C-alpha positions as semicolon CSV with decimal commas, in nm:
position;residue;x (nm);y (nm);z (nm)
1;M;1,982;-2,778;-0,650
2;V;1,847;-2,569;-0,362
3;F;1,936;-2,201;-0,305
4;Y;1,888;-1,998;0,014
5;T;2,027;-1,686;0,174
6;S;2,312;-1,749;0,419
7;K;2,597;-1,555;0,577
8;I;2,796;-1,604;0,258
9;T;2,549;-1,533;-0,021
10;S;2,188;-1,433;-0,083
11;L;1,907;-1,546;-0,308
12;Q;1,926;-1,208;-0,481
13;Q;2,294;-1,269;-0,561
14;N;2,204;-1,617;-0,686
15;L;1,944;-1,470;-0,924
16;V;2,195;-1,218;-1,060
17;Q;2,469;-1,481;-1,102
18;I;2,235;-1,725;-1,278
19;T;2,112;-1,450;-1,510
20;E;2,467;-1,346;-1,597
21;G;2,584;-1,704;-1,646
22;L;2,307;-1,843;-1,866
23;D;2,263;-1,805;-2,240
24;C;1,928;-1,629;-2,207
25;D;1,759;-1,307;-2,311
26;E;1,474;-1,286;-2,059
27;L;1,407;-1,340;-1,689
28;F;1,040;-1,398;-1,613
29;V;0,919;-1,372;-1,254
30;L;0,580;-1,465;-1,113
31;S;0,565;-1,369;-0,746
32;G;0,292;-1,307;-0,492
33;Y;0,465;-0,986;-0,384
34;V;0,709;-0,762;-0,567
35;G;0,950;-0,500;-0,430
36;P;1,150;-0,222;-0,596
37;G;1,488;-0,339;-0,463
38;P;1,512;-0,668;-0,657
39;L;1,360;-0,500;-0,963
40;Q;1,639;-0,245;-0,962
41;N;1,916;-0,501;-0,905
42;L;1,804;-0,755;-1,167
43;S;1,736;-0,486;-1,427
44;L;2,105;-0,391;-1,414
45;V;2,208;-0,716;-1,587
46;D;2,303;-0,623;-1,946
47;G;2,107;-0,759;-2,239
48;I;1,826;-0,915;-2,036
49;R;1,457;-0,832;-2,048
50;L;1,284;-0,851;-1,711
51;N;0,914;-0,943;-1,715
52;V;0,740;-0,961;-1,378
53;I;0,386;-1,056;-1,279
54;Y;0,275;-0,928;-0,938
55;G;0,045;-1,213;-0,838
56;L;-0,139;-1,052;-0,546
57;A;-0,127;-0,689;-0,658
58;L;-0,504;-0,642;-0,674
59;E;-0,535;-0,764;-0,315
60;S;-0,250;-0,568;-0,163
61;I;-0,098;-0,296;-0,382
62;S;-0,092;0,055;-0,236
63;Q;-0,112;0,363;-0,452
64;L;0,237;0,473;-0,348
65;L;0,395;0,137;-0,435
66;H;0,206;0,133;-0,765
67;E;0,341;0,478;-0,848
68;E;0,696;0,364;-0,768
69;L;0,662;0,058;-0,993
70;I;0,531;0,284;-1,271
71;R;0,840;0,504;-1,225
72;I;1,071;0,202;-1,250
73;V;0,904;0,080;-1,570
74;S;0,910;0,425;-1,729
75;K;1,287;0,456;-1,667
76;D;1,382;0,112;-1,803
77;K;1,216;-0,006;-2,124
78;R;1,356;-0,358;-2,075
79;T;1,151;-0,402;-1,757
80;K;0,779;-0,476;-1,774
81;I;0,546;-0,540;-1,481
82;F;0,198;-0,689;-1,493
83;Y;-0,081;-0,733;-1,238
84;S;-0,270;-1,061;-1,228
85;T;-0,647;-1,062;-1,196
86;T;-0,620;-1,425;-1,085
87;P;-0,465;-1,420;-0,738
88;S;-0,138;-1,615;-0,741
89;H;0,092;-1,662;-0,443
90;V;0,350;-1,879;-0,620
91;K;0,714;-1,782;-0,663
92;I;0,848;-1,892;-1,001
93;Y;1,164;-1,766;-1,173
94;I;1,216;-1,868;-1,537
95;W;1,508;-1,784;-1,765
96;L;1,419;-1,795;-2,135
97;K;1,598;-1,783;-2,470
98;K;1,376;-1,671;-2,760
99;G;1,069;-1,757;-2,554
100;A;1,180;-2,109;-2,457
101;P;1,270;-2,191;-2,094
102;V;1,633;-2,283;-2,028
103;Y;1,634;-2,276;-1,646
104;C;1,372;-2,247;-1,372
105;L;1,351;-2,205;-0,997
106;N;1,049;-2,214;-0,769
107;G;0,996;-2,214;-0,396
108;S;0,896;-1,980;-0,115
109;A;1,090;-1,658;-0,187
110;N;0,893;-1,355;-0,301
111;F;1,056;-1,108;-0,539
112;T;1,115;-0,864;-0,252
113;S;1,419;-0,778;-0,042
114;N;1,255;-0,945;0,257
115;G;1,203;-1,263;0,053
116;L;1,547;-1,273;-0,107
117;L;1,777;-1,136;0,162
118;K;1,663;-1,270;0,501
119;P;1,900;-1,555;0,592
120;F;1,767;-1,911;0,606
121;R;1,402;-1,808;0,579
122;E;1,319;-1,892;0,216
123;V;1,441;-2,135;-0,049
124;L;1,432;-2,164;-0,426
125;S;1,476;-2,505;-0,590
126;Q;1,582;-2,591;-0,942
127;V;1,298;-2,729;-1,153
128;P;1,398;-3,024;-1,376
129;S;1,354;-2,965;-1,749
130;S;1,101;-3,249;-1,757
131;Q;0,863;-3,021;-1,564
132;F;0,909;-2,712;-1,783
133;K;0,594;-2,792;-1,982
134;S;0,364;-2,804;-1,678
135;I;0,529;-2,492;-1,530
136;M;0,477;-2,300;-1,855
137;E;0,115;-2,416;-1,875
138;Y;0,046;-2,265;-1,533
139;V;0,238;-1,948;-1,618
140;S;0,039;-1,911;-1,941
141;L;-0,287;-1,928;-1,744
142;I;-0,174;-1,643;-1,517
143;Q;-0,036;-1,442;-1,810
144;G;-0,375;-1,472;-1,978
145;T;-0,541;-1,292;-1,687
146;S;-0,272;-1,026;-1,637
147;F;-0,244;-0,672;-1,766
148;P;0,030;-0,403;-1,782
149;I;0,048;-0,192;-1,469
150;Q;0,000;0,123;-1,677
151;E;-0,364;0,016;-1,721
152;Y;-0,432;-0,008;-1,349
153;E;-0,657;0,250;-1,186
154;P;-0,578;0,265;-0,813
155;K;-0,864;0,286;-0,569
156;V;-0,783;0,552;-0,315
157;K;-0,828;0,422;0,037
158;N;-0,858;0,653;0,333
159;T;-0,678;0,474;0,615
160;K;-0,596;0,603;0,959
161;M;-0,337;0,460;1,194
162;I;-0,449;0,467;1,555
163;A;-0,191;0,570;1,810
164;A;-0,171;0,335;2,105
165;E;-0,111;0,585;2,383
166;E;-0,118;0,940;2,252
167;E;-0,186;1,156;1,952
168;V;0,106;1,164;1,713
169;Q;0,205;1,405;1,441
170;Y;0,175;1,286;1,083
171;N;0,275;1,474;0,771
172;N;0,090;1,378;0,451
173;G;0,005;1,043;0,609
174;M;0,367;0,970;0,704
175;Y;0,488;0,895;1,055
176;L;0,752;1,145;1,167
177;T;1,051;1,017;1,361
178;D;1,227;1,202;1,636
179;S;1,537;1,409;1,564
180;L;1,822;1,233;1,385
181;F;2,079;1,432;1,582
182;A;2,289;1,276;1,854
183;A;2,656;1,333;1,925
184;R;2,754;0,964;1,913
185;S;2,462;0,780;1,760
186;K;2,193;0,816;1,494
187;I;2,341;1,017;1,206
188;N;2,671;1,039;1,399
189;W;2,680;0,666;1,481
190;G;3,030;0,642;1,336
191;H;3,155;0,908;1,578
192;G;3,071;0,699;1,885
193;N;3,274;0,439;2,068
194;A;3,133;0,142;1,879
195;H;3,335;-0,041;1,614
196;T;3,190;0,161;1,328
197;N;3,295;0,363;1,025
198;V;3,272;0,743;1,069
199;R;3,032;0,743;0,773
200;D;2,784;0,503;0,938
201;A;2,435;0,613;1,040
202;Y;2,103;0,469;1,148
203;I;1,746;0,585;1,202
204;P;1,635;0,511;1,559
205;I;1,316;0,323;1,647
206;S;1,219;0,408;2,003
207;T;0,968;0,246;2,237
208;K;0,751;0,550;2,173
209;D;0,762;0,484;1,798
210;I;0,655;0,121;1,845
211;K;0,360;0,220;2,065
212;R;0,254;0,505;1,839
213;A;0,286;0,320;1,508
214;P;0,278;-0,056;1,573
215;N;0,191;-0,139;1,212
216;L;0,511;0,022;1,086
217;F;0,754;-0,182;1,293
218;P;0,655;-0,550;1,326
219;A;0,761;-0,761;1,621
220;K;1,052;-1,000;1,575
221;T;1,000;-1,372;1,595
222;E;1,001;-1,513;1,947
223;N;1,226;-1,798;1,840
224;K;1,559;-1,656;1,719
225;G;1,642;-1,976;1,532
226;L;1,981;-1,937;1,366
227;G;2,024;-1,591;1,515
228;Y;2,169;-1,431;1,204
229;A;1,820;-1,429;1,051
230;D;1,687;-1,206;1,326
231;N;1,690;-0,881;1,129
232;D;1,429;-0,817;0,858
233;P;1,546;-0,670;0,523
234;I;1,318;-0,402;0,377
235;D;1,290;-0,201;0,057
236;I;1,317;0,177;0,103
237;V;1,193;0,422;-0,159
238;W;1,306;0,777;-0,081
239;D;1,115;1,090;-0,180
240;D;1,377;1,170;-0,447
241;G;1,334;0,827;-0,613
242;T;1,642;0,664;-0,460
243;I;1,589;0,293;-0,389
244;M;1,777;0,145;-0,097
245;T;1,780;-0,191;0,082
246;G;1,747;-0,141;0,455
247;I;1,725;-0,365;0,757
248;L;1,521;-0,351;1,077
249;E;1,791;-0,444;1,326
250;G;1,872;-0,451;1,693
251;T;1,633;-0,557;1,967
252;Q;1,423;-0,394;2,235
253;S;1,164;-0,563;2,455
254;I;0,817;-0,413;2,485
255;A;0,540;-0,590;2,677
256;G;0,720;-0,920;2,641
257;E;0,770;-0,891;2,265
258;R;1,090;-0,819;2,077
259;F;1,104;-0,526;1,833
260;P;1,380;-0,366;1,623
261;N;1,546;-0,056;1,764
262;K;1,696;0,094;1,450
263;I;1,686;0,109;1,071
264;A;2,020;0,078;0,893
265;T;2,123;-0,006;0,539
266;Y;2,173;-0,369;0,444
267;K;2,530;-0,501;0,467
268;D;2,694;-0,155;0,465
269;K;2,584;0,099;0,728
270;K;2,762;0,390;0,560
271;I;2,522;0,387;0,264
272;L;2,258;0,560;0,478
273;G;2,511;0,798;0,634
274;D;2,651;0,900;0,297
275;Y;2,303;0,947;0,153
276;L;2,173;1,170;0,432
277;R;2,492;1,381;0,435
278;L;2,481;1,417;0,056
279;R;2,128;1,555;0,072
280;M;2,235;1,798;0,343
281;G;2,542;1,909;0,147
282;I;2,785;1,760;0,400
283;D;3,097;1,560;0,318
284;P;3,096;1,182;0,384
285;G;3,189;1,103;0,743
286;E;3,175;1,464;0,861
287;F;3,022;1,522;1,206
288;V;2,667;1,654;1,168
289;T;2,565;1,929;1,409
290;E;2,226;2,055;1,524
291;L;2,292;2,370;1,322
292;D;2,340;2,160;1,009
293;F;1,984;2,030;1,050
294;V;1,852;2,382;1,107
295;K;2,021;2,496;0,786
296;Y;1,879;2,201;0,595
297;G;1,527;2,264;0,723
298;R;1,440;1,935;0,895
299;N;1,593;1,679;1,126
300;N;1,352;1,386;1,098
301;I;1,234;1,119;0,855
302;G;0,879;1,061;0,737
303;I;0,798;0,689;0,713
304;K;0,508;0,508;0,550
305;L;0,454;0,137;0,483
306;I;0,347;0,104;0,118
307;G;0,384;-0,269;0,046
308;D;0,515;-0,601;0,172
309;A;0,824;-0,492;0,372
310;T;0,839;-0,187;0,142
311;Y;0,856;0,163;0,288
312;Q;0,850;0,517;0,159
313;F;1,094;0,749;0,341
314;D;1,075;1,126;0,317
315;F;1,366;1,359;0,386
316;S;1,247;1,647;0,171
317;K;1,243;2,000;0,304
318;P;1,097;2,203;0,458
319;S;0,925;2,007;0,732
320;T;0,876;2,016;1,103
321;V;1,204;2,017;1,292
322;Q;1,156;1,784;1,588
323;P;1,289;1,903;1,924
324;L;1,572;1,711;2,084
325;P;1,466;1,466;2,359
């Protein structure tokens, strides 16, 4: 059987449903890349231990993503994460009962929101039980060269993003967006003329943002393919520890390439609107004024890429209040 994300269901939903439906006590994941979104969602299944090996961690892990994974593990004793010293880019999902495999999937989908939620891009196929032995032999090799993430000592890298056209303001290494205020868009998207809920909101990505921070906002594929797969899911880790699944959506053309023009929350746009209003002490769906941002102490978002399609967002206060365009 082959699973993939479509307009009806997602690989992440498939993983949850399989976990809930099987007589198992453990889900083991070996993935080249790992994101906080799937970790949070799969850890919510009752009675299941979640053991994850991050196959390419030592080649790619950032200190901020490492710290977030440590936070997740410390909050949930049933979840354990390991880093492999042997680089492994495979994607294997194994359900076990008392240490013995009862079901297995492998394929192309990383254990990240981008891997599990982008329609039609990745697949996971059922592994026949006759191949369990060879799968477990490979897994045992990687397990033998892996260690708990608590033992990892991050190497601090001093990186600098180069602005394409002009100097740009960063705060603690995070790119600062423009003001979130607009009367009928941005945080007040739901108060415009579009077919939206009054609670909806988005974070704008302008042409200026793309030129200033090209590494933050990757170009979309030139070939739209099935169309629905045009928007990239991302994992968002907020400064207060909230984990959210977002999506880089919309389209704008810059120098012949297509880029997203906004960041919204996956499937339900009001999740972002409710979250921002909650932090500002404003009721869901209420119109947000410029004065509300002044009272809160900031009107922008700090953004930093910390892993494979994984971002840290900062809405803490106080910070620089960006002027309106």
